[in-house]
Residue frames as a rotation matrix with the C-alpha (Angstrom) as fourth column:
MET 1
0.559 0.771 -0.305 -5.57
0.595 -0.629 -0.500 -22.24
-0.578 0.098 -0.810 -9.33
LEU 2
0.829 -0.329 -0.452 -2.65
-0.469 -0.850 -0.240 -20.04
-0.305 0.411 -0.859 -10.46
GLU 3
0.476 -0.729 0.492 0.17
0.710 0.648 0.274 -21.09
-0.518 0.219 0.827 -12.74
ILE 4
0.714 -0.375 -0.591 3.03
-0.507 -0.860 -0.066 -18.89
-0.484 0.347 -0.804 -13.95
LYS 5
0.652 -0.464 0.600 5.24
0.632 0.769 -0.093 -20.09
-0.418 0.440 0.795 -16.79
ASN 6
-0.092 -0.860 0.502 8.62
0.996 -0.077 0.050 -18.67
-0.004 0.504 0.864 -17.83
LEU 7
0.886 0.461 -0.048 8.00
0.464 -0.883 0.069 -15.13
-0.010 -0.084 -0.996 -16.58
LYS 8
-0.209 -0.973 0.099 10.71
0.977 -0.211 -0.014 -12.67
0.035 0.094 0.995 -17.60
LYS 9
0.893 0.448 0.047 11.13
0.445 -0.893 0.064 -8.98
0.070 -0.036 -0.997 -16.82
SER 10
-0.238 -0.971 0.003 13.90
0.969 -0.238 -0.061 -6.47
0.059 -0.012 0.998 -17.49
PHE 11
0.820 0.304 -0.484 14.35
0.322 -0.946 -0.049 -2.78
-0.473 -0.116 -0.874 -16.83
GLY 12
0.575 -0.634 -0.516 16.57
-0.801 -0.564 -0.199 -1.49
-0.165 0.528 -0.833 -19.60
SER 13
0.044 -0.659 -0.751 19.64
-0.615 0.574 -0.540 -3.71
0.787 0.486 -0.380 -19.78
ARG 14
-0.763 -0.337 0.552 19.08
-0.646 0.356 -0.675 -5.13
0.031 -0.871 -0.490 -16.30
GLN 15
-0.200 0.677 -0.708 17.22
-0.184 0.684 0.706 -8.43
0.962 0.271 -0.012 -16.19
ILE 16
-0.343 0.179 0.922 15.23
-0.928 -0.216 -0.304 -8.75
0.145 -0.960 0.240 -12.98
LEU 17
0.241 0.498 0.833 13.29
-0.511 0.795 -0.327 -11.98
-0.825 -0.347 0.446 -13.57
ASN 18
-0.412 -0.504 -0.759 14.65
-0.911 0.223 0.346 -14.74
-0.005 0.834 -0.551 -15.78
GLY 19
-0.365 0.322 -0.874 12.14
-0.373 0.809 0.454 -17.50
0.853 0.491 -0.175 -16.40
VAL 20
-0.770 0.159 0.618 10.11
-0.608 0.113 -0.786 -17.76
-0.195 -0.981 0.009 -13.16
ASN 21
-0.327 0.673 -0.663 7.81
-0.272 0.605 0.748 -20.79
0.905 0.425 -0.014 -12.90
PHE 22
-0.984 0.045 0.171 5.44
-0.145 0.353 -0.924 -21.79
-0.102 -0.934 -0.341 -10.11
THR 23
-0.300 0.942 -0.150 1.94
0.106 0.189 0.976 -23.02
0.948 0.277 -0.157 -9.30
VAL 24
-0.914 0.163 0.371 -0.38
-0.399 -0.204 -0.894 -22.29
-0.071 -0.965 0.251 -6.39
ASN 25
-0.656 0.713 -0.249 -3.40
0.527 0.668 0.525 -24.44
0.540 0.213 -0.814 -5.61
ASP 26
0.179 0.838 0.516 -6.74
-0.065 -0.513 0.856 -23.26
0.982 -0.186 -0.038 -4.23
GLY 27
0.928 0.367 0.063 -6.46
-0.056 -0.030 0.998 -22.22
0.368 -0.930 -0.008 -0.61
GLN 28
0.370 -0.868 -0.332 -2.67
0.917 0.399 -0.022 -22.37
0.152 -0.296 0.943 -0.44
ILE 29
0.907 -0.270 -0.322 -0.30
-0.157 -0.929 0.336 -19.69
-0.390 -0.254 -0.885 0.81
LEU 30
0.504 -0.798 0.330 2.78
0.799 0.285 -0.530 -19.16
0.329 0.531 0.781 -1.37
CYS 31
0.752 -0.363 -0.551 5.56
0.094 -0.768 0.634 -17.06
-0.653 -0.528 -0.544 0.16
ILE 32
0.716 -0.558 0.419 7.95
0.436 -0.111 -0.893 -15.37
0.545 0.822 0.163 -2.26
VAL 33
0.848 -0.457 -0.268 11.24
0.144 -0.287 0.947 -14.91
-0.509 -0.842 -0.178 -0.41
GLY 34
0.360 -0.805 0.472 14.70
0.874 0.113 -0.474 -13.63
0.328 0.583 0.744 -1.21
PRO 35
-0.389 -0.622 -0.680 17.12
0.814 -0.578 0.063 -10.76
-0.432 -0.529 0.731 -0.56
SER 36
0.406 0.461 -0.789 16.35
0.106 -0.881 -0.460 -7.11
-0.908 0.103 -0.406 -1.20
GLY 37
-0.017 -0.375 -0.927 16.66
-0.809 -0.539 0.233 -6.25
-0.587 0.754 -0.294 -4.88
ALA 38
-0.763 -0.308 0.568 16.10
-0.035 0.897 0.440 -9.83
-0.645 0.316 -0.695 -6.03
GLY 39
-0.863 0.447 -0.235 12.83
-0.346 -0.183 0.920 -8.97
0.368 0.876 0.312 -7.79
LYS 40
-0.791 0.585 -0.180 10.20
0.582 0.628 -0.517 -10.20
-0.189 -0.514 -0.837 -5.31
THR 41
-0.195 0.741 -0.643 8.03
0.097 -0.638 -0.764 -7.09
-0.976 -0.212 0.053 -5.55
THR 42
-0.539 -0.045 -0.841 8.56
-0.784 -0.338 0.520 -6.88
-0.308 0.940 0.147 -9.32
LEU 43
-0.962 0.193 -0.192 7.30
0.108 0.918 0.381 -10.46
0.250 0.346 -0.904 -9.62
LEU 44
-0.472 0.830 -0.298 4.20
0.676 0.124 -0.726 -9.63
-0.566 -0.544 -0.620 -7.57
ARG 45
-0.212 0.370 -0.905 3.55
-0.333 -0.898 -0.289 -6.48
-0.919 0.240 0.313 -9.61
CYS 46
-0.802 -0.085 -0.592 3.75
-0.595 0.210 0.776 -8.47
0.058 0.974 -0.219 -12.87
ILE 47
-0.864 0.487 -0.126 1.32
0.493 0.870 -0.019 -11.08
0.100 -0.079 -0.992 -11.56
THR 48
-0.210 0.822 -0.529 -1.18
0.677 -0.268 -0.685 -8.44
-0.705 -0.503 -0.500 -10.43
GLY 49
0.293 0.340 0.894 -0.92
0.941 -0.269 -0.206 -6.37
0.171 0.901 -0.398 -13.61
LEU 50
0.831 -0.045 -0.554 0.72
0.194 -0.911 0.365 -3.35
-0.521 -0.411 -0.748 -11.96
GLU 51
-0.115 -0.887 -0.448 3.81
-0.638 -0.280 0.718 -3.99
-0.762 0.368 -0.533 -14.11
SER 52
0.789 0.376 -0.486 3.99
-0.613 0.428 -0.664 -5.48
-0.041 0.822 0.568 -17.58
ALA 53
0.329 -0.668 0.667 6.03
0.042 0.717 0.696 -8.67
-0.943 -0.201 0.264 -18.02
ASP 54
-0.329 -0.518 -0.790 8.35
-0.813 -0.270 0.516 -8.97
-0.480 0.812 -0.332 -21.01
SER 55
-0.285 0.276 -0.918 7.21
-0.603 0.693 0.396 -12.55
0.745 0.666 -0.031 -21.60
GLY 56
-0.974 -0.013 0.226 5.56
-0.184 0.629 -0.756 -15.44
-0.132 -0.778 -0.615 -19.85
GLU 57
-0.418 0.866 -0.273 2.23
-0.034 0.286 0.958 -17.16
0.908 0.410 -0.090 -19.50
PHE 58
-0.846 0.256 0.468 -0.36
-0.522 -0.216 -0.825 -16.62
-0.110 -0.942 0.316 -16.78
LEU 59
-0.483 0.710 -0.513 -3.11
0.001 0.587 0.810 -19.17
0.876 0.390 -0.284 -16.11
ILE 60
-0.629 0.439 0.642 -6.05
-0.750 -0.125 -0.649 -19.16
-0.205 -0.890 0.408 -13.70
ASP 61
0.126 0.678 0.725 -7.89
-0.387 0.706 -0.593 -22.48
-0.913 -0.206 0.352 -13.35
GLY 62
-0.162 -0.330 0.930 -6.12
0.589 0.724 0.359 -23.62
-0.792 0.606 0.077 -16.52
ALA 63
0.662 0.450 0.599 -7.26
0.750 -0.393 -0.532 -20.65
-0.004 0.802 -0.598 -18.61
VAL 64
-0.445 -0.871 0.211 -4.73
0.881 -0.468 -0.074 -18.13
0.163 0.153 0.975 -19.92
PHE 65
0.746 0.646 -0.164 -5.26
0.663 -0.744 0.088 -14.56
-0.066 -0.174 -0.983 -18.72
ASP 66
-0.124 -0.727 0.676 -3.55
0.593 -0.600 -0.536 -11.21
0.795 0.335 0.506 -19.20
PRO 67
-0.192 0.051 -0.980 -2.95
0.960 -0.195 -0.199 -9.45
-0.201 -0.979 -0.012 -15.86
GLN 68
-0.854 -0.187 -0.486 -2.83
0.148 -0.982 0.119 -6.06
-0.499 0.030 0.866 -17.53
GLY 69
-0.823 0.568 -0.024 -5.92
-0.142 -0.164 0.976 -6.77
0.551 0.806 0.216 -19.58
MET 70
-0.457 0.668 -0.587 -8.12
0.854 0.515 -0.079 -7.56
0.249 -0.538 -0.805 -16.60
GLU 71
0.019 0.566 0.824 -10.89
-0.055 -0.822 0.566 -5.20
0.998 -0.056 0.015 -15.67
ALA 72
-0.775 -0.302 0.556 -10.91
-0.518 -0.201 -0.831 -4.12
0.363 -0.932 -0.001 -12.04
SER 73
0.097 0.926 0.364 -14.38
-0.994 0.106 -0.004 -5.59
-0.043 -0.361 0.931 -11.76
ASP 74
0.294 -0.055 -0.954 -12.96
-0.351 0.923 -0.161 -9.05
0.889 0.382 0.252 -12.61
ALA 75
0.465 -0.100 0.880 -11.44
-0.882 -0.140 0.450 -9.03
0.078 -0.985 -0.154 -9.10
VAL 76
0.668 -0.335 -0.664 -9.02
0.101 0.926 -0.364 -11.88
0.737 0.176 0.653 -9.81
MET 77
-0.235 -0.869 -0.435 -6.27
0.762 0.113 -0.638 -10.33
0.603 -0.481 0.636 -7.68
GLY 78
0.926 0.352 0.135 -6.54
0.181 -0.729 0.660 -8.29
0.331 -0.586 -0.739 -4.52
VAL 79
-0.009 -0.997 0.079 -3.43
0.516 -0.073 -0.854 -6.39
0.857 0.033 0.515 -3.42
VAL 80
0.932 0.110 -0.346 -2.35
0.359 -0.421 0.833 -5.29
-0.054 -0.901 -0.431 0.07
PHE 81
0.547 -0.735 0.402 0.47
0.079 -0.432 -0.898 -2.80
0.834 0.523 -0.178 -0.39
GLN 82
-0.204 -0.761 -0.616 3.53
0.773 0.261 -0.578 -2.51
0.600 -0.594 0.535 1.82
ASP 83
-0.984 -0.178 0.009 2.61
0.143 -0.820 -0.554 1.02
0.106 -0.544 0.832 2.96
PHE 84
-0.500 0.865 -0.053 -1.10
0.538 0.262 -0.801 0.16
-0.679 -0.429 -0.596 3.03
ASN 85
-0.962 0.060 0.265 -2.00
0.190 -0.551 0.813 3.06
0.195 0.833 0.518 0.65
LEU 86
-0.121 0.940 -0.318 -5.15
0.964 0.035 -0.264 3.97
-0.237 -0.338 -0.911 2.56
PHE 87
-0.090 0.177 0.980 -6.84
0.503 -0.841 0.199 7.21
0.859 0.511 -0.013 1.54
PRO 88
-0.818 -0.368 -0.442 -6.09
0.546 -0.255 -0.798 9.62
0.181 -0.894 0.409 4.41
HIS 89
-0.854 0.505 0.121 -9.17
-0.513 -0.857 -0.042 11.78
0.083 -0.098 0.992 3.80
LEU 90
0.027 0.872 -0.488 -11.58
-0.504 0.434 0.747 8.81
0.863 0.226 0.451 3.98
SER 91
0.233 0.144 0.962 -12.80
-0.950 0.246 0.193 7.00
-0.208 -0.959 0.194 7.06
VAL 92
-0.696 -0.468 0.545 -12.01
-0.427 0.880 0.210 3.34
-0.578 -0.086 -0.812 7.63
LEU 93
-0.007 0.784 0.621 -15.41
0.333 0.587 -0.737 2.28
-0.943 0.202 -0.266 6.29
GLU 94
0.755 0.278 -0.594 -15.17
-0.379 -0.553 -0.742 4.63
-0.534 0.785 -0.313 3.30
ASN 95
-0.261 -0.914 -0.312 -11.75
-0.908 0.123 0.400 3.17
-0.327 0.387 -0.862 2.42
VAL 96
-0.718 -0.008 0.696 -13.29
-0.024 1.000 -0.014 -0.30
-0.696 -0.027 -0.718 2.39
THR 97
0.107 0.927 0.359 -16.47
0.491 0.265 -0.830 0.58
-0.864 0.266 -0.427 0.46
LEU 98
0.016 -0.098 -0.995 -15.12
-0.536 -0.841 0.074 2.97
-0.844 0.532 -0.066 -2.18
ALA 99
-0.811 -0.430 -0.396 -14.08
-0.554 0.347 0.756 0.38
-0.188 0.833 -0.520 -4.78
PRO 100
-0.733 0.595 0.331 -17.13
0.573 0.801 -0.171 -1.91
-0.366 0.065 -0.928 -4.37
GLU 101
0.214 0.848 -0.485 -19.40
0.329 -0.530 -0.782 1.09
-0.920 0.008 -0.392 -4.92
MET 102
0.160 -0.199 -0.967 -17.45
-0.675 -0.737 0.041 2.58
-0.721 0.646 -0.252 -7.83
VAL 103
-0.666 -0.567 -0.485 -16.18
-0.740 0.421 0.524 -0.56
-0.093 0.708 -0.700 -9.59
LEU 104
-0.945 0.322 0.051 -18.58
0.322 0.947 -0.007 -3.34
-0.050 0.010 -0.999 -8.65
LYS 105
-0.623 0.719 0.307 -21.53
-0.333 -0.599 0.728 -0.89
0.707 0.352 0.613 -8.66
GLU 106
-0.437 0.471 -0.766 -22.77
0.819 0.560 -0.124 -2.12
0.371 -0.682 -0.631 -5.29
SER 107
0.499 0.652 0.571 -25.27
0.234 -0.736 0.635 0.08
0.834 -0.183 -0.520 -3.55
LYS 108
-0.259 -0.584 0.769 -24.01
-0.583 -0.541 -0.607 2.11
0.770 -0.605 -0.201 -0.61
LYS 109
0.443 0.539 0.717 -26.18
-0.897 0.253 0.364 0.04
0.015 -0.803 0.595 1.71
VAL 110
0.979 -0.085 -0.184 -24.81
0.058 0.987 -0.149 -3.30
0.194 0.135 0.972 0.47
ALA 111
0.211 -0.974 0.083 -21.20
0.151 -0.052 -0.987 -2.07
0.966 0.220 0.136 0.38
GLU 112
-0.187 -0.256 0.948 -21.42
-0.801 -0.519 -0.298 -0.74
0.568 -0.816 -0.108 3.92
LYS 113
0.763 0.501 0.407 -23.03
-0.643 0.646 0.412 -3.96
-0.057 -0.576 0.815 5.20
VAL 114
0.819 -0.522 -0.239 -20.27
0.366 0.795 -0.483 -6.07
0.443 0.308 0.842 3.69
GLY 115
0.020 -0.860 0.510 -17.64
-0.096 -0.510 -0.855 -3.57
0.995 -0.032 -0.093 4.82
ARG 116
0.149 0.102 0.984 -18.80
-0.949 -0.266 0.171 -3.63
0.279 -0.959 0.057 8.43
GLU 117
0.969 0.215 0.121 -18.89
-0.238 0.943 0.233 -7.43
-0.065 -0.255 0.965 8.40
LEU 118
0.534 -0.839 -0.105 -15.32
0.408 0.365 -0.837 -7.58
0.740 0.404 0.537 7.10
LEU 119
-0.119 -0.583 0.803 -14.08
-0.484 -0.673 -0.560 -5.06
0.867 -0.455 -0.202 9.65
ALA 120
0.506 0.382 0.773 -15.75
-0.862 0.221 0.455 -6.99
0.002 -0.897 0.441 12.46
GLU 121
0.981 -0.132 -0.140 -14.26
0.108 0.979 -0.172 -10.25
0.159 0.154 0.975 11.18
LEU 122
0.218 -0.968 0.123 -10.82
0.467 -0.007 -0.884 -8.64
0.857 0.250 0.451 11.21
GLY 123
0.005 -0.195 -0.981 -11.17
0.999 0.036 -0.002 -7.33
0.036 -0.980 0.195 14.76
LEU 124
-0.904 -0.352 0.243 -11.93
0.373 -0.927 0.043 -3.71
0.210 0.130 0.969 13.85
GLN 125
0.139 0.984 -0.108 -15.33
0.891 -0.077 0.448 -3.30
0.432 -0.159 -0.888 15.45
GLY 126
0.662 0.250 -0.706 -15.93
0.620 -0.712 0.330 0.30
-0.421 -0.656 -0.627 16.43
LYS 127
-0.324 -0.882 -0.341 -13.25
0.397 -0.454 0.797 1.62
-0.858 0.123 0.498 14.06
SER 128
0.078 0.404 0.911 -15.48
0.979 0.142 -0.146 2.34
-0.189 0.903 -0.385 11.05
ASP 129
0.873 0.411 0.261 -15.62
0.456 -0.879 -0.140 6.10
0.172 0.242 -0.955 11.56
LEU 130
0.452 -0.795 -0.405 -11.95
0.155 -0.377 0.913 6.61
-0.878 -0.476 -0.047 12.39
TYR 131
0.890 -0.269 -0.368 -9.40
-0.446 -0.347 -0.825 7.92
0.095 0.898 -0.429 9.90
PRO 132
0.657 -0.641 -0.398 -6.10
0.348 0.725 -0.594 6.23
0.669 0.251 0.699 9.01
TYR 133
-0.209 -0.815 0.540 -4.01
-0.232 -0.495 -0.837 8.62
0.950 -0.300 -0.086 11.11
GLN 134
0.153 0.365 0.919 -5.96
-0.969 -0.126 0.211 7.45
0.193 -0.923 0.334 14.18
LEU 135
0.959 0.247 -0.139 -4.97
-0.238 0.968 0.076 3.79
0.153 -0.040 0.987 13.66
SER 136
0.259 -0.887 0.383 -1.95
-0.435 0.247 0.866 1.74
-0.863 -0.391 -0.322 14.66
GLY 137
-0.489 -0.529 -0.693 0.17
-0.858 0.148 0.493 0.03
-0.158 0.836 -0.526 12.02
GLY 138
-0.950 0.138 0.279 -1.52
0.129 0.990 -0.048 -3.29
-0.283 -0.010 -0.959 12.69
GLN 139
-0.046 0.991 -0.126 -4.96
0.294 -0.107 -0.950 -1.74
-0.955 -0.080 -0.287 12.39
LYS 140
0.102 0.012 -0.995 -4.03
-0.797 -0.598 -0.088 -0.07
-0.596 0.801 -0.052 9.10
GLN 141
-0.867 -0.467 -0.172 -2.85
-0.485 0.713 0.507 -3.45
-0.114 0.523 -0.845 7.84
ARG 142
-0.668 0.674 0.315 -6.22
0.481 0.715 -0.508 -4.98
-0.567 -0.188 -0.802 8.68
VAL 143
0.244 0.735 -0.633 -8.13
-0.163 -0.612 -0.774 -2.16
-0.956 0.292 -0.030 6.98
ALA 144
-0.288 -0.434 -0.854 -6.01
-0.907 -0.162 0.389 -2.68
-0.307 0.886 -0.346 3.86
ILE 145
-0.990 -0.040 0.135 -6.85
-0.011 0.978 0.209 -6.39
-0.141 0.205 -0.969 3.94
ALA 146
-0.238 0.971 0.000 -10.55
0.431 0.105 -0.896 -5.64
-0.871 -0.213 -0.443 4.44
ARG 147
0.148 0.248 -0.957 -10.45
-0.612 -0.737 -0.285 -3.25
-0.777 0.629 0.043 1.48
ALA 148
-0.699 -0.461 -0.547 -8.89
-0.715 0.415 0.563 -5.91
-0.033 0.784 -0.620 -0.73
LEU 149
-0.898 0.375 0.231 -11.37
0.315 0.913 -0.259 -8.57
-0.308 -0.159 -0.938 0.43
ALA 150
-0.161 0.896 -0.415 -14.31
-0.080 -0.431 -0.899 -6.27
-0.984 -0.111 0.140 -0.26
MET 151
-0.123 0.047 -0.991 -13.61
-0.956 -0.274 0.106 -6.69
-0.267 0.960 0.079 -3.98
LYS 152
0.659 0.456 0.598 -14.11
-0.409 0.885 -0.224 -10.47
-0.631 -0.098 0.770 -3.60
PRO 153
0.072 -0.719 -0.692 -10.78
-0.994 0.008 -0.113 -11.48
0.087 0.695 -0.713 -5.20
LYS 154
0.863 0.104 -0.495 -9.86
-0.156 0.986 -0.064 -15.06
0.481 0.132 0.867 -6.05
ILE 155
0.225 -0.886 -0.406 -6.28
0.862 0.375 -0.341 -14.47
0.454 -0.273 0.848 -4.88
LEU 156
0.999 0.050 0.010 -5.01
0.037 -0.848 0.528 -12.06
0.035 -0.527 -0.849 -2.23
CYS 157
0.311 -0.942 0.130 -1.47
0.698 0.133 -0.704 -10.69
0.645 0.309 0.698 -2.67
TYR 158
0.953 -0.058 -0.296 0.66
0.205 -0.595 0.777 -8.97
-0.222 -0.801 -0.556 -0.02
ASP 159
0.374 -0.880 0.293 3.87
0.242 -0.212 -0.947 -6.97
0.895 0.425 0.134 -0.44
GLU 160
-0.653 -0.745 -0.136 5.98
0.260 -0.053 -0.964 -7.24
0.711 -0.665 0.229 2.75
PRO 161
0.294 0.942 0.164 2.96
0.149 -0.215 0.965 -7.33
0.944 -0.259 -0.203 5.11
THR 162
0.759 -0.015 -0.651 5.09
0.645 0.157 0.748 -7.35
0.091 -0.988 0.129 8.27
SER 163
-0.027 -0.925 0.380 7.85
0.745 -0.272 -0.610 -4.88
0.667 0.267 0.696 7.36
ALA 164
-0.369 -0.082 0.926 6.52
-0.247 -0.951 -0.183 -2.05
0.896 -0.297 0.331 9.53
LEU 165
0.643 0.753 0.139 5.24
-0.399 0.175 0.900 -4.18
0.654 -0.634 0.413 12.42
ASP 166
-0.202 -0.677 0.707 6.72
-0.978 0.098 -0.185 -5.27
0.055 -0.729 -0.682 15.73
PRO 167
-0.915 -0.290 -0.281 7.05
-0.308 0.951 0.023 -9.01
0.261 0.108 -0.959 16.56
GLN 168
-0.658 0.727 0.195 3.70
0.120 0.357 -0.926 -9.26
-0.743 -0.586 -0.322 18.35
LEU 169
0.185 0.746 -0.639 1.87
-0.607 -0.424 -0.671 -7.68
-0.772 0.513 0.375 15.42
ARG 170
-0.469 -0.401 -0.787 3.73
-0.867 0.380 0.323 -9.95
0.170 0.834 -0.526 12.99
ASP 171
-0.982 0.134 0.130 2.30
0.084 0.939 -0.332 -12.92
-0.166 -0.316 -0.934 14.85
GLU 172
-0.214 0.963 -0.162 -1.18
-0.036 -0.173 -0.984 -11.39
-0.976 -0.205 0.071 14.66
VAL 173
0.061 0.181 -0.982 -0.83
-0.944 -0.308 -0.116 -10.93
-0.323 0.934 0.152 10.88
ALA 174
-0.843 -0.401 -0.358 0.35
-0.492 0.845 0.211 -14.54
0.218 0.354 -0.909 10.55
ASP 175
-0.754 0.619 0.219 -2.71
0.256 0.584 -0.770 -15.73
-0.605 -0.525 -0.599 12.48
LEU 176
0.053 0.802 -0.595 -4.95
-0.438 -0.516 -0.736 -13.59
-0.897 0.300 0.324 10.28
LEU 177
-0.246 -0.212 -0.946 -3.50
-0.969 0.093 0.231 -15.01
0.039 0.973 -0.228 7.04
LEU 178
-0.990 -0.111 -0.092 -3.90
-0.103 0.991 -0.089 -18.54
0.101 -0.078 -0.992 8.37
LYS 179
-0.423 0.906 0.007 -7.52
0.092 0.051 -0.994 -17.75
-0.902 -0.420 -0.105 9.27
LEU 180
0.147 0.433 -0.889 -8.15
-0.832 -0.433 -0.348 -16.54
-0.536 0.791 0.296 5.71
LYS 181
-0.701 -0.456 -0.548 -6.53
-0.674 0.675 0.301 -19.74
0.232 0.580 -0.781 4.46
GLU 182
-0.869 0.419 0.264 -9.00
0.172 0.755 -0.633 -21.78
-0.465 -0.504 -0.728 6.53
GLN 183
0.069 0.933 -0.354 -11.77
-0.154 -0.341 -0.928 -19.88
-0.986 0.119 0.120 4.73
GLY 184
0.454 0.095 0.886 -10.34
0.682 0.603 -0.414 -20.98
-0.574 0.792 0.209 1.38
MET 185
0.919 -0.111 -0.377 -8.50
-0.269 -0.877 -0.399 -17.82
-0.287 0.468 -0.836 0.33
THR 186
0.526 -0.791 0.312 -5.49
0.842 0.434 -0.319 -18.36
0.117 0.431 0.895 -1.94
GLN 187
0.946 -0.187 -0.265 -2.67
-0.062 -0.907 0.417 -16.00
-0.318 -0.378 -0.869 -0.96
LEU 188
0.400 -0.881 0.251 0.69
0.698 0.115 -0.707 -14.81
0.594 0.458 0.661 -2.35
VAL 189
0.964 -0.080 -0.254 3.01
0.156 -0.603 0.782 -13.17
-0.216 -0.794 -0.569 0.16
VAL 190
0.347 -0.897 0.276 6.24
0.247 -0.197 -0.949 -11.31
0.905 0.397 0.153 -0.65
THR 191
0.979 -0.038 0.201 8.42
-0.203 -0.306 0.930 -11.25
0.026 -0.951 -0.307 2.46
HIS 192
0.090 -0.990 -0.109 12.03
-0.460 0.055 -0.886 -11.10
0.883 0.130 -0.450 3.59
ASP 193
-0.139 -0.038 0.990 11.04
-0.989 0.053 -0.137 -12.51
-0.048 -0.998 -0.045 7.00
MET 194
-0.509 -0.142 -0.849 11.83
-0.433 0.895 0.110 -16.22
0.743 0.424 -0.517 6.87
ASP 195
-0.981 0.196 0.006 10.37
0.084 0.446 -0.891 -16.93
-0.177 -0.873 -0.454 10.32
PHE 196
-0.279 0.916 -0.289 7.08
-0.612 -0.401 -0.681 -15.39
-0.740 -0.013 0.673 9.20
ALA 197
-0.113 0.192 -0.975 7.20
-0.956 0.248 0.159 -17.29
0.272 0.950 0.156 5.90
GLU 198
-0.810 -0.273 -0.518 7.87
-0.186 0.959 -0.215 -20.64
0.556 -0.078 -0.828 7.58
LYS 199
-0.832 0.539 0.136 4.94
-0.097 0.100 -0.990 -20.08
-0.547 -0.837 -0.030 9.94
ILE 200
0.007 0.949 -0.314 2.35
-0.501 -0.269 -0.823 -19.48
-0.865 0.163 0.474 7.22
ALA 201
-0.205 -0.137 -0.969 3.61
-0.970 -0.103 0.220 -20.94
-0.130 0.985 -0.112 3.92
ASP 202
0.744 0.349 0.569 2.42
-0.180 0.926 -0.332 -24.07
-0.643 0.144 0.752 2.16
LYS 203
0.575 -0.587 0.569 5.04
0.816 0.359 -0.454 -23.39
0.062 0.725 0.686 -0.49
LEU 204
0.369 -0.554 -0.746 8.15
0.079 -0.781 0.620 -21.21
-0.926 -0.288 -0.244 -0.70
LEU 205
0.766 -0.236 0.598 9.42
0.613 -0.015 -0.790 -19.58
0.195 0.972 0.133 -3.89
LYS 206
0.303 -0.755 -0.582 12.98
0.468 -0.414 0.781 -18.35
-0.830 -0.509 0.227 -3.48
VAL 207
0.925 -0.028 0.379 13.94
0.318 -0.488 -0.813 -15.48
0.207 0.872 -0.443 -5.79
THR 208
0.236 -0.924 -0.302 17.67
0.745 -0.028 0.666 -14.85
-0.624 -0.382 0.682 -6.16
ALA 209
0.546 -0.084 -0.834 19.28
-0.297 -0.950 -0.099 -11.67
-0.784 0.302 -0.543 -7.44
LEU 210
0.701 -0.332 0.631 20.62
0.709 0.417 -0.568 -11.74
-0.075 0.846 0.528 -10.99
ASP 211
-0.303 -0.822 -0.482 23.79
0.580 -0.561 0.590 -9.92
-0.756 -0.101 0.647 -11.98
GLN 212
-0.139 0.254 -0.957 23.65
-0.407 -0.896 -0.178 -7.01
-0.903 0.365 0.228 -14.43
LYS 213
-0.730 -0.187 -0.657 24.00
-0.683 0.197 0.703 -9.37
-0.002 0.963 -0.271 -17.39
GLY 214
0.379 0.925 -0.005 21.17
-0.922 0.379 0.079 -11.64
0.075 -0.025 0.997 -16.16
């Protein structure tokens, strides 16, 4: 489904990514691993269009695409951020339905129906009217995943999904990602947790830090 060719990215004189290449097939989980500062998150941000790459080619199903040129309504990539980035003034359900209503132009009724189904599927029944501050870290993680899924992405991307979670919750997140895989969801996961990566990954991409000269 996704192919990245010769992706390069620098910040000033510091080269972060120097010719990254990989492919991910439909329904696979690719874990991007490596030490802190190696460029894992930068790579994910370039793929999702949150950062511009200096060069490289991006293909979905064999067709070239520009991550930064995608409309939000194209919903190619869904992103689950490391700190979840939930809106604190919105309820759980409102966090999940905001983008489908505003970007996909779904009716409130349809967005809420889909949102409640996703929350139930992710084990968050009865949490729709709560606010983020009333949730545990694991629950916030699931709301963030539900919000990303509500946009019906082809690929779901995670930045360090277990960094703020205890070992039991890490196992629960692993089980959840594997469940999504069974449903056919293609997933990219940035993580420093090799045990977590080995549990869920079909493929590993190891990113190593470059020196200041690249």
